[in-house]
C-alpha positions in Angstrom: -17.1 46.4 -6.7 -13.9 44.8 -5.4 -13.7 41.0 -5.2 -14.7 39.5 -1.9 -12.0 38.3 0.5 -14.6 36.4 2.6 -14.1 32.6 2.0 -17.7 31.9 2.6 -18.7 34.5 0.0 -16.5 32.6 -2.5 -18.1 29.2 -1.8 -15.1 28.1 0.2 -14.7 26.6 3.6 -11.9 26.9 6.2 -10.9 24.2 8.6 -12.9 24.9 11.8 -10.1 24.2 14.2 -7.0 26.3 14.8 -4.0 25.6 12.5 -0.7 24.7 13.9 1.8 27.5 14.2 3.4 28.2 10.9 0.8 26.0 9.0 -1.5 28.1 6.8 -5.2 27.6 6.4 -5.9 26.1 3.0 -9.1 27.0 1.2 -11.0 24.1 -0.4 -14.4 23.9 -2.1 -17.3 23.9 0.3 -18.7 20.5 1.2 -15.5 18.6 0.6 -13.8 16.7 3.5 -10.3 16.2 2.2 -7.2 16.6 4.4 -6.1 20.2 3.8 -2.7 20.7 2.4 0.0 20.8 5.1 -2.5 19.4 7.6 0.6 17.7 9.0 3.7 20.0 9.5 6.6 19.0 7.4 9.0 16.9 9.5 11.6 14.4 8.1 10.8 11.6 10.5 7.3 12.2 12.0 3.7 12.7 10.9 2.5 15.1 13.5 -1.1 16.2 14.0 -1.3 19.4 16.1 -5.0 20.1 15.7 -8.0 17.8 15.9 -10.3 18.3 12.9 -13.3 16.0 13.2 -14.3 16.7 9.6 -11.3 14.6 8.4 -11.1 12.2 11.3 -11.5 9.1 9.1 -8.6 10.3 6.8 -6.3 10.8 9.8 -7.2 7.3 11.1 -5.8 5.8 7.9 -2.6 8.0 8.0 -2.0 7.0 11.7 -2.8 3.3 11.2 -0.3 0.8 12.6 0.3 -2.7 11.3 2.9 -5.4 11.0 1.4 -7.3 8.1 -0.6 -9.7 10.4 -2.5 -7.2 12.5 -3.7 -3.8 11.4 -5.1 -1.0 13.7 -6.6 2.1 12.3 -5.6 5.3 14.1 -8.8 5.7 16.1 -8.8 7.8 19.2 -8.1 5.8 22.3 -11.5 6.4 23.8 -13.1 5.1 20.6 -15.4 8.0 20.1 -15.7 10.1 18.0 -14.5 8.0 15.1 -14.6 8.2 11.4 -14.3 4.5 10.7 -13.5 1.9 13.3 -11.1 -0.7 12.1 -9.0 -3.7 13.4 -8.0 -6.2 10.8 -6.2 -9.6 10.6 -4.6 -10.4 7.3 -6.8 -12.7 5.2 -9.5 -12.9 7.8 -12.7 -12.3 5.8 -16.4 -13.1 5.4 -18.2 -14.3 2.3 -21.0 -12.3 0.7 -23.0 -13.0 -2.4 -22.3 -11.2 -5.7 -25.6 -10.3 -7.2 -26.0 -10.2 -11.0 -28.8 -8.7 -13.1 -27.9 -11.4 -15.6 -25.6 -14.3 -14.5 -23.2 -15.8 -16.9 -21.0 -18.9 -17.1 -17.8 -18.4 -15.2 -19.0 -15.4 -13.1 -17.8 -15.6 -9.5 -20.7 -16.5 -7.2 -19.4 -14.9 -3.9 -17.1 -12.2 -2.8 -14.8 -11.9 0.1 -14.8 -8.9 2.4 -12.3 -8.0 5.1 -13.8 -8.2 8.6 -13.5 -5.5 11.3 -12.4 -8.0 14.0 -12.4 -7.7 17.8 -11.1 -4.2 18.7 -8.5 -4.0 21.4 -7.9 -0.2 21.1 -10.6 1.3 23.3 -9.5 2.7 26.6 -12.2 5.0 28.0 -11.5 7.5 30.8 -13.8 9.0 33.4 -12.6 11.9 35.4 -14.8 12.4 38.6 -17.7 10.7 36.7 -17.2 12.8 33.5 -16.4 10.8 30.4 -13.4 12.0 28.5 -14.7 13.1 25.1 -13.0 15.6 22.9 -16.4 16.9 21.8 -17.2 18.2 25.3 -15.4 20.2 27.9 -12.3 22.2 26.9 -9.6 20.5 24.7 -6.6 22.7 25.6 -4.2 20.8 23.4 -4.1 17.8 21.2 -1.1 16.2 19.4 -0.6 12.8 17.7 2.7 11.8 16.4 3.5 8.8 14.1 7.2 8.2 14.7 8.7 6.5 11.7 11.8 5.5 13.4 10.2 4.2 16.7 7.3 2.6 15.0 4.8 4.0 17.5 1.8 6.3 17.5 1.9 8.8 20.4 -0.9 11.0 21.6 -0.8 13.8 24.2 -3.9 15.6 25.3 -4.8 18.2 27.9 -8.5 18.3 28.6 -10.7 20.1 31.1 -14.0 18.3 31.9 -17.3 20.2 31.9 -17.0 20.2 35.7 -13.6 22.0 35.5 -11.3 19.1 36.3 -8.1 19.3 34.2 -6.1 16.2 33.2 -3.2 15.3 30.9 -3.5 12.0 29.0 -0.6 10.5 27.1 -0.8 7.2 25.2 1.7 5.3 23.1 0.5 2.5 20.8 2.5 -0.1 18.8 1.9 -3.2 16.7 5.0 -5.3 17.3 7.3 -6.2 14.4 9.2 -8.7 16.5 6.2 -10.4 18.2 3.8 -10.9 15.4 0.6 -11.5 17.4 1.1 -8.6 19.9 -0.4 -5.1 20.2 0.7 -2.9 23.2 -0.6 0.4 24.5 0.8 2.5 27.3 -1.9 4.8 28.7 -1.0 7.5 31.3 -3.3 9.9 33.1 -2.2 12.8 35.3 -4.5 15.3 37.2 -3.2 18.8 36.7 -5.0 21.2 39.1 -6.6 19.2 41.9 -7.2 15.7 43.2 -9.2 13.5 40.8 -11.0 10.2 40.9 -9.9 8.4 37.7 -11.7 5.4 36.1 -10.0 3.7 33.2 -12.1 1.2 31.2 -10.2 -0.9 28.8 -12.1 -3.1 26.4 -12.2 -5.8 23.8 -15.2 -5.2 21.5 -16.5 -7.4 18.7 -19.2 -6.6 16.1 -18.8 -2.8 16.3 -21.4 -0.8 14.4 -19.9 0.6 11.2 -21.1 3.6 9.2 -23.0 2.9 5.9 -21.0 2.6 2.8 -21.1 4.9 -0.2 -21.9 4.3 -3.9 -18.2 4.6 -4.7 -17.1 1.1 -6.0 -13.7 1.6 -4.4 -15.3 1.4 -0.9 -16.0 -1.8 0.9 -19.2 -3.6 1.6 -20.5 -3.2 5.2 -21.0 -6.5 7.0 -23.6 -6.5 9.8 -22.4 -8.4 12.9 -20.2 -11.0 11.0 -18.8 -12.6 14.2 -20.5 -15.3 16.2 -19.3 -15.7 19.8 -17.8 -19.0 20.8 -16.0 -18.5 24.1 -15.5 -15.8 26.8 -12.9 -15.9 29.5 -12.6 -13.1 32.0 -9.9 -12.8 34.7 -8.9 -10.2 37.2 -6.8 -8.1 34.8 -8.0 -9.2 31.4 -9.5 -12.0 29.5 -10.2 -13.5 26.1 -12.9 -13.6 23.4 -13.2 -16.2 20.6 -15.4 -15.7 17.6 -16.2 -17.4 14.3 -17.4 -16.0 11.0 -20.8 -17.1 9.9 -20.2 -18.0 6.2 -16.4 -18.3 5.7 -16.1 -20.3 8.9 -12.9 -18.7 10.1 -12.1 -18.6 13.8 -10.3 -15.8 15.6 -9.2 -15.1 19.2 -8.3 -11.9 20.9 -7.0 -11.6 24.5 -5.8 -8.7 26.7 -4.0 -8.3 29.9 -3.2 -5.1 32.0 -0.3 -4.0 34.1 -1.2 -1.2 36.4 1.3 1.3 38.0 0.1 4.1 40.3 1.4 5.5 43.6 -2.0 5.4 45.4 -4.8 3.0 46.2 -6.4 1.4 43.1 -8.7 -1.4 42.2 -8.8 -3.7 39.1 -11.9 -5.7 38.0 -13.0 -7.4 34.8 -16.4 -8.3 33.5 -17.4 -9.9 30.2 -20.2 -10.6 27.7 -20.1 -12.6 24.5 -19.2 -9.6 22.3 -17.2 -7.4 24.8 -14.8 -7.6 27.7 -14.0 -4.7 30.0 -11.2 -4.3 32.5 -11.8 -1.4 34.9 -9.0 0.4 36.9 -10.1 2.8 39.6 -7.7 5.2 41.3 -7.6 8.4 43.4 -4.7 10.7 42.5 -3.2 14.0 43.5 -1.8 16.5 41.0 1.6 15.3 39.8 0.8 11.7 40.3 0.2 9.4 37.4 -1.9 6.4 36.7 -0.1 4.2 34.2 -1.9 1.2 32.5 0.0 -1.1 30.1 -2.4 -2.9 27.9 -1.1 -6.0 26.2 -3.3 -7.7 23.5 -2.8 -10.7 21.3 -4.5 -11.9 18.2 -4.7 -15.1 16.2 -6.9 -16.7 13.6 -7.2 -20.0 11.7 -9.5 -21.8 9.3 -8.4 -25.2 10.6 -7.2 -25.0 14.2 -9.5 -25.9 17.1 -10.8 -23.4 19.7 -8.5 -24.7 22.5 -5.4 -24.4 20.1 -6.2 -20.9 19.2 -7.0 -19.9 22.8 -3.6 -21.3 23.8 -1.9 -19.5 21.0 -3.0 -16.0 22.0 -2.3 -16.9 25.7 1.2 -17.8 24.8 1.6 -14.5 22.9 0.5 -12.6 25.9 2.9 -14.5 28.1 5.7 -13.6 25.7 4.8 -10.0 25.7 4.5 -9.9 29.5 8.0 -11.4 29.7 9.4 -8.8 27.3 7.6 -5.9 29.1 6.6 -2.5 27.7 10.1 -1.2 27.6 11.4 -4.3 25.9 8.7 -4.1 23.2 9.5 -0.5 22.5 13.3 -1.2 22.3 12.7 -4.2 20.0 10.5 -2.0 17.7 13.2 0.6 17.4 15.9 -1.9 16.7 13.9 -3.5 14.0 13.3 -0.2 12.3 16.9 1.0 12.8 18.0 -2.1 10.8 15.4 -1.4 8.1 16.2 2.3 7.7 19.9 1.5 7.6 19.6 -0.2 4.2 16.4 1.4 2.9 16.3 5.1 3.7 15.9 7.6 0.9 17.2 11.1 1.5 15.9 14.0 -0.5 17.3 17.6 -0.3 15.4 20.5 -1.7 11.8 19.2 -1.2 11.1 18.6 2.4 7.5 17.5 1.7 8.7 14.7 -0.6 11.3 13.8 2.0 8.7 13.3 4.7 6.3 11.6 2.3 8.7 9.0 0.9 9.7 7.9 4.4 6.0 7.7 5.3 5.4 5.6 2.2 8.3 3.2 3.0 7.0 2.9 6.6 3.6 1.9 5.4 4.9 -0.5 2.8 7.0 -2.2 5.5 4.0 -2.3 7.8 2.0 -4.0 5.1 4.5 -6.8 4.4 6.9 -7.2 7.3 5.1 -10.1 9.1 2.5 -11.0 6.5 4.2 -14.4 6.3 2.6 -16.2 3.3 -0.4 -13.9 3.1 -1.2 -11.2 0.6 -0.7 -7.4 0.7 -4.0 -5.6 0.0 -4.3 -2.4 -2.0 -4.9 -0.7 1.4 -2.7 -2.9 3.4 -4.4 -3.3 6.8 -5.2 0.4 7.2 -8.8 0.4 6.1 -11.6 -1.5 4.4 -11.2 0.0 0.9 -11.7 -2.4 -2.0 -13.0 -4.9 0.6 -9.4 -5.6 1.7 -8.6 -7.2 -1.6 -5.2 -7.7 -3.2 -4.8 -6.8 -6.9 -1.9 -6.6 -9.3 -0.8 -3.5 -7.3 1.1 -5.8 -4.9 3.3 -7.5 -7.4 3.9 -4.5 -9.7 4.3 -1.7 -7.2 4.8 -2.9 -3.6 6.9 -6.1 -4.2 9.7 -4.3 -6.2 10.2 -2.0 -3.2 10.2 -4.9 -0.8 12.5 -6.9 -3.0 15.1 -4.2 -2.8 14.6 -3.3 0.9 12.9 -6.3 2.7 13.3 -9.2 0.4 12.0 -11.9 2.8 8.6 -10.1 2.8 8.5 -10.1 -1.0 9.2 -13.8 -1.0 6.4 -14.5 1.4 3.8 -12.8 -0.7 4.9 -14.9 -3.7 4.8 -18.0 -1.5 1.2 -17.1 -0.8 0.5 -16.8 -4.5 2.1 -20.3 -5.0 -0.2 -21.7 -2.3 -3.2 -20.5 -4.3 -2.1 -22.2 -7.5 -4.7 -25.0 -7.2 -7.5 -22.3 -7.3 -5.8 -20.5 -10.2 -5.6 -23.7 -12.2 -9.3 -24.4 -11.4 -10.2 -20.9 -12.6 -8.3 -21.4 -15.8 -10.1 -24.6 -16.5 -13.5 -22.9 -15.9 -12.4 -20.3 -18.5 -11.4 -23.1 -21.0 -7.7 -22.3 -20.6 -4.6 -24.1 -19.6 -2.2 -23.2 -16.8 -3.2 -20.8 -14.0 -5.6 -17.8 -14.2 -4.9 -15.8 -11.1 -7.8 -13.7 -9.7 -8.1 -10.0 -10.4 -9.1 -9.3 -6.8 -9.1 -11.6 -3.9 -8.2 -12.3 -0.3 -7.8 -16.0 -0.2 -7.2 -16.8 -3.9 -10.8 -17.0 -5.3 -11.9 -14.6 -8.0 -14.0 -11.9 -6.3 -14.5 -9.4 -9.2 -18.1 -9.3 -10.3 -17.3 -7.0 -13.3 -15.8 -9.0 -16.1 -14.2 -6.2 -18.3 -12.2 -4.7 -15.4 -11.8 -8.0 -13.6 -11.3 -11.4 -15.2 -10.2 -9.7 -18.5 -7.2 -8.3 -16.7 -5.2 -11.4 -17.4 -1.9 -9.4 -17.2 -1.9 -10.1 -13.4 -0.4 -13.5 -14.2 2.5 -11.9 -16.0 2.8 -9.4 -13.1 3.2 -12.3 -10.7 5.7 -13.9 -13.0 7.7 -10.7 -13.3 7.8 -10.4 -9.5 9.2 -13.9 -9.3 11.8 -13.1 -12.0 12.9 -9.9 -10.2 13.1 -11.5 -6.8 15.3 -14.3 -8.1 17.6 -11.9 -10.0 17.9 -9.4 -7.2 18.5 -12.0 -4.4 20.1 -14.9 -6.2 17.7 -17.2 -4.2 18.0 -20.4 -6.2 16.2 -22.4 -3.6 13.1 -20.1 -3.8 13.2 -20.5 -7.6 13.1 -24.3 -7.3 10.5 -24.5 -4.5 8.2 -21.7 -5.7 9.3 -19.7 -8.6 9.6 -22.3 -11.3 6.0 -23.6 -10.9 4.6 -20.1 -10.9 6.5 -19.3 -14.1 5.5 -22.5 -15.8 1.7 -22.2 -15.0 1.5 -18.6 -16.1 3.4 -19.3 -19.3 0.9 -22.1 -20.1 -1.9 -19.6 -19.6 -0.4 -17.2 -22.2 0.2 -20.0 -24.7 -3.4 -21.1 -24.3 -4.9 -17.6 -24.3 -3.0 -16.3 -27.3 -2.8 -17.5 -30.9 -0.7 -17.2 -34.1 -2.3 -15.6 -37.1 -1.7 -16.7 -40.7 1.4 -14.5 -40.8 2.9 -16.1 -37.7 2.3 -13.1 -35.4 1.2 -14.0 -31.9 -1.9 -12.2 -30.6 -3.6 -12.0 -27.2 -7.2 -10.8 -27.8 -10.1 -9.8 -25.5 -8.1 -8.6 -22.5 -7.9 -5.5 -20.4 -4.6 -3.8 -19.7 -3.7 -1.5 -16.8 -6.0 1.2 -18.2 -9.5 0.3 -17.1 -11.1 2.9 -19.3 -10.1 0.8 -22.3 -11.4 -2.7 -21.7 -11.6 -6.0 -23.5 -9.3 -5.1 -26.3 -6.9 -6.9 -28.7 -3.1 -6.8 -28.3 -2.8 -4.5 -25.3 0.9 -3.7 -25.5 1.6 -3.9 -21.8 -0.1 -7.3 -21.6 1.7 -8.6 -24.7 5.2 -7.4 -23.6 4.7 -8.8 -20.0 3.5 -12.1 -21.4 6.6 -12.1 -23.6 8.8 -11.7 -20.5 6.8 -14.4 -18.7 7.2 -16.9 -21.6 11.0 -16.3 -21.9 11.5 -16.4 -18.1 9.6 -19.7 -17.8 11.6 -21.3 -20.7 14.9 -20.1 -19.1 13.9 -21.3 -15.6 12.9 -24.7 -17.0 16.3 -25.0 -18.7 18.1 -24.2 -15.4 16.1 -26.8 -13.5 15.4 -29.6 -15.9 14.7 -32.2 -13.2 11.9 -30.1 -11.7 10.6 -29.1 -15.1 10.1 -32.7 -16.0 8.1 -33.3 -12.8 5.8 -30.4 -13.9 5.3 -32.0 -17.3 7.5 -29.5 -19.2 9.4 -30.8 -22.2 11.5 -29.2 -24.9 8.6 -29.0 -27.3 6.6 -26.9 -24.8 9.5 -24.5 -24.0 10.1 -24.1 -27.7 6.5 -23.2 -28.2 6.8 -20.6 -25.4 9.9 -19.1 -27.1 8.2 -19.1 -30.5 5.2 -17.3 -29.1 7.3 -14.7 -27.3 9.4 -14.0 -30.3 6.3 -13.4 -32.4 4.3 -11.2 -30.0 2.5 -8.5 -32.0 3.1 -4.9 -30.9 0.6 -2.5 -32.5 2.1 0.7 -34.0 0.5 3.7 -35.8 2.9 4.6 -38.6 1.1 7.8 -39.4 1.3 9.2 -35.9 4.6 7.4 -35.2 3.4 6.2 -31.8 2.6 2.8 -30.4 -1.0 2.0 -29.9 -2.0 1.1 -26.4 -4.0 -1.6 -27.9 -4.9 -2.5 -31.5 -6.9 0.4 -33.0 -6.6 2.7 -30.0 -5.3 5.7 -31.9 -8.3 5.7 -34.2 -10.9 6.0 -31.4 -12.7 9.3 -30.9 -11.0 11.8 -28.7 -12.4 12.6 -25.3 -13.7 16.2 -24.9 -11.5 17.3 -22.1 -12.2 21.0 -22.6 -15.9 20.5 -21.7 -15.3 18.0 -18.9 -15.9 19.9 -15.6 -13.4 19.4 -12.7 -16.1 18.0 -10.5 -16.7 15.2 -13.1 -13.4 13.5 -12.0 -13.0 10.6 -11.4 -14.8 9.9 -14.7 -15.9 6.4 -13.6 -18.2 8.0 -11.1 -19.8 10.3 -13.6 -19.8 8.7 -17.0 -20.9 5.3 -18.2 -18.2 2.8 -19.0 -19.8 2.4 -22.4 -18.7 6.0 -23.2 -15.2 5.7 -21.7 -14.5 2.5 -23.6 -15.1 4.1 -27.0 -12.8 7.2 -26.4 -9.1 8.0 -26.2 -9.1 8.7 -22.5 -6.7 6.8 -20.2 -7.4 6.2 -16.5 -3.8 5.4 -15.6 -0.4 4.8 -17.2 -0.7 1.8 -19.5 1.5 2.0 -22.5 3.7 4.4 -20.4 3.8 1.6 -17.8 5.0 -0.8 -20.5 7.8 1.6 -21.4 9.0 1.5 -17.8 8.8 -2.3 -17.1 9.9 -3.2 -20.7 12.0 -0.2 -21.6 14.3 -2.6 -23.6 11.5 -2.9 -26.1 11.4 0.8 -27.2 13.9 3.2 -28.6 14.6 6.5 -26.8 12.8 8.3 -29.7 9.8 6.1 -29.4 9.6 6.6 -25.7 9.6 10.4 -26.1 6.9 10.4 -28.8 4.8 7.8 -26.9 5.0 9.7 -23.6 3.9 13.0 -25.1 1.0 11.4 -26.9 -0.4 9.5 -23.9 0.4 12.1 -21.3 -2.1 14.3 -23.1 -4.8 11.7 -22.7 -4.1 10.3 -19.2 -6.4 11.7 -16.5 -4.9 9.9 -13.5 -8.2 8.8 -12.0 -6.1 6.0 -10.6 -3.6 6.5 -7.8 -1.3 4.0 -9.7 -0.5 6.5 -12.5 1.5 9.5 -11.2 4.5 7.5 -10.0 5.0 5.7 -13.4 4.5 9.0 -15.3 7.2 10.4 -13.0 9.6 7.6 -14.0 9.1 8.0 -17.7 9.0 11.8 -17.6 12.5 11.6 -16.1 13.7 9.1 -18.6 12.6 11.2 -21.6 14.2 14.3 -20.1 11.3 16.3 -18.6 12.7 16.4 -15.1 10.5 19.2 -13.8 7.4 17.3 -14.9 8.9 14.2 -13.2 9.2 16.1 -10.0 5.6 17.2 -10.3 4.3 13.7 -10.7 6.6 12.5 -7.9 5.0 15.0 -5.6 1.5 13.8 -6.5 2.4 10.2 -5.9 4.2 10.9 -2.6 1.5 13.1 -1.2 -1.5 11.0 -2.3 -2.5 10.2 1.3 -1.0 13.0 3.3 -2.9 15.5 1.2 -5.8 13.1 0.4 -5.6 14.0 -3.3 -8.1 11.4 -4.4 -10.5 12.2 -1.6 -10.8 8.5 -0.4 -8.0 8.2 2.1 -10.7 7.6 4.7 -10.9 4.0 3.5 -7.2 3.3 3.9 -3.9 4.5 2.4 -3.0 3.8 -1.2 -0.3 1.3 -0.8 0.8 1.2 -4.4 1.2 5.0 -4.6 3.1 5.0 -1.4 5.5 2.4 -2.9 5.4 4.5 -6.0 7.0 7.5 -4.3 10.1 5.2 -3.9 9.8 4.0 -7.5 9.5 7.6 -8.7 12.7 8.6 -6.9 14.9 5.5 -7.4 13.7 4.4 -10.8 12.8 7.9 -12.0 15.3 10.5 -10.8 17.8 7.7 -9.9 17.3 6.0 -13.3 17.6 2.6 -11.8 16.7 -0.4 -14.0 17.4 -4.1 -13.7 16.9 -5.5 -17.2 18.5 -8.9 -17.8 19.7 -9.1 -14.2 22.1 -6.1 -14.7 21.8 -3.1 -12.3 21.9 0.1 -14.3 21.6 3.8 -13.2 21.1 7.0 -15.2 20.5 9.6 -12.5 19.5 13.2 -13.1 17.9 15.7 -10.8 15.3 18.5 -11.4 16.2 22.0 -10.5 14.7 22.1 -7.0 16.1 18.8 -5.7 19.8 19.3 -4.7 20.6 15.8 -3.7 19.1 12.3 -3.8 20.6 9.5 -1.7 19.1 6.1 -1.6 20.1 2.5 -0.8 19.0 -0.9 -1.9 20.0 -4.6 -1.5 21.5 -6.5 -4.4 22.6 -10.2 -4.0 23.1 -9.6 -0.3 25.2 -6.4 -0.9 24.1 -3.0 0.4 24.4 -0.5 -2.5 24.2 3.2 -1.8 23.7 5.8 -4.6 24.4 9.5 -3.7 23.3 11.8 -6.5 24.0 15.6 -6.7 23.4 17.9 -9.7 26.7 17.1 -11.4 28.0 13.8 -10.0 27.0 10.5 -8.4 28.9 8.3 -5.9 28.3 4.5 -5.8 29.2 2.7 -2.6 29.2 -0.9 -1.3 28.7 -1.1 2.4 29.2 -4.8 3.1 30.5 -8.0 1.6 34.2 -7.7 2.7 37.2 -6.4 0.8 36.7 -8.9 -2.0 33.1 -7.9 -2.8 32.5 -6.3 -6.1 29.5 -5.3 -8.2 29.4 -4.5 -11.9 26.9 -1.9 -12.8 26.1 0.4 -15.7 26.2 4.2 -15.3 24.6 6.1 -18.1 25.5 3.4 -20.5 29.1 2.8 -19.3 30.2 -0.3 -17.3 31.5 0.4 -13.8 32.9 -1.8 -11.0 32.3 -0.9 -7.4 34.1 -2.4 -4.4 33.7 -1.9 -0.7 37.3 -0.6 -0.6 36.8 2.0 -3.3 33.5 3.9 -3.8 33.2 5.3 -7.3 32.3 8.9 -8.1 31.3 9.7 -11.7 30.2 12.8 -13.5 26.6 12.9 -14.8 26.7 13.5 -18.5 24.8 16.4 -20.0 21.1 15.6 -20.8 20.4 15.0 -24.5 18.1 17.5 -26.2 14.4 17.1 -25.3 11.3 18.0 -27.2 8.5 20.4 -26.1 7.0 19.9 -22.7 4.2 17.3 -22.8 0.7 18.7 -22.3 -1.9 17.2 -20.0 -5.7 17.1 -20.4 -7.4 20.4 -19.4 -7.4 20.8 -15.7 -5.4 17.6 -15.0 -1.8 18.9 -14.9 0.0 18.0 -11.7 0.8 20.7 -9.1 4.1 22.3 -10.1 6.8 21.6 -7.5 9.2 24.2 -8.8 6.8 27.1 -8.3 
């Protein structure tokens, strides 16, 4: 009997809406709701949705989210329904919730912080001759949404026929302004197509929206029930204002809206309000060919200290500024901002158009997360969804800030200024733990520790060294001495004090850091995690060097020569576990003697393992959630020989399951460095397409900001071979077979550096700085000087011999890009 060709007979499901022209249906296991591969046609500068699939509406809302680092809007449909997950967020606006424990312990955090879905300014409802516009009813002739990465806008065009037979075309354009931090703007146009129509547009501000229940996945946020208390309502003819306060965290926010109406015929505008909603209604009678155009301007503000009148006036002023600029002015300013960003940040990839689209998508979201955050954190989901309760982790300093440091350094500096502002809380946390210096929280919104699980939370002390490394990198890349004096030195000093307090010398003089958790959360509370030890070493040396550069400020911080000497002594004696029999480094002391995980008998549906196996089992086995030792070889490549890197990579690649979205990009970097360029390309594709293909099946809760930044890291640090050890910029580019060209730019000490790589040669160019500007770099180990007058083109030397291709755990190999 021949095999069935019916997808249903094979237990597979096909998307229930028509595919875009040239975009194939993709078969996926029945019951899953992931974004099907190539759900978005490949386009170098746009993310385009040409079909509306309600099964993956929540995922597309994350992909189409708009933000500027202060305000975040999920890509919900204009009319608000149907929706997957409503979401409007203000950076660091949160509510407190209790953290229950079966058995409480000393030092356990007592409350958590959860991002609040604040007052929603997106809804614009439409009635056509009394029929509500709803894509689930009537006839949806066409639907397209386009995220324009150069314009910074989300456009939607729909043709819809009501159940009564009235056809209309609806076009909307939405933006969150990069140039006016508090402002959101929407242009909404309606046009009757086949006969006169009575149109009613209802534009709303809505607080305390009902949210869908959460799942058991620990990566998903807690649901808060009506977290906002109404404080003030103001309604005017064409808009109004709502002021609310959170019940427990006692934060106040204000949202205001105003409407500009353009239409050729008679129309009426009215506004009515209630404590949790405000509605402006525009009524018009139009003929075919005529358009009703409504410009909706909205403004947001929040504060933990400012009075209600002050906040009310702040959003009023923001609306006045937006009204003065006008819709066209806001659109033009958005484009100018992005033109400047892409001019010194764009990455061009020839040979893999999917990766080309994805890396620009990633850079756009990274910019959105940090551009106007202004002394506030960058969450692991940015402001695109409630995943992880809106918390920031080490992801920000280790993955996102390196990209911003080289492309938008002011944004990186602001995140570190936020960390500096939370130092009093970090010092207090260290004291609670019986330590000196500052113990920064594993997960937080405002600087308090919010992790209720000690082994994967508090024990992740490496976050302090990650922050210190971000400081070190920012100062080296920008030369910003004033920042080092005002912010950087104190962060370096207090984190160094933590390591000297946390670690100890043994009787042989070796320095150990015990009872910690490294990046791999499947191996918790261990001794001498190599990543942690090497990052602590960097931290200790950097603090000692900075104190030497700024002795006056160091003295004010209580630092003396004896203390800096103790930092250097500890750094020089850091213990690095090594298995001499296997000739590989141990991720942590004793790791290579643990029992092997039975990958062969682990079914595909059991991943991610944390949702299907007890941590007790994971902690006792050689199974790695994400790059850990491999991460150490990237950030501290100077601590390993090329031969050690190759052996280590092969050993740990065979044990890494990539249950974390943080892993693929780092594995791409190290695969490229040890010579496995095709594998590097495979891992690059996984990192870049994490959200566009919803590879981890949780994009509904927001995009993976670190993986999006990781696509840039995989290209620039991986295939481009860029490193910045000791403040020297080095490159060792090599391309895999299917990528013909890689062209990227970055900022270094105010200079715009462009690197253009082909299969056989690379050209280094300086684009500003005047005729006297020069930059000394290293190309494949050889010193090179670049000037603006004379770009330098050099041959790429032949790759050294490489060993056998590394093997991955059964069923966990990345998709092959070269096939």
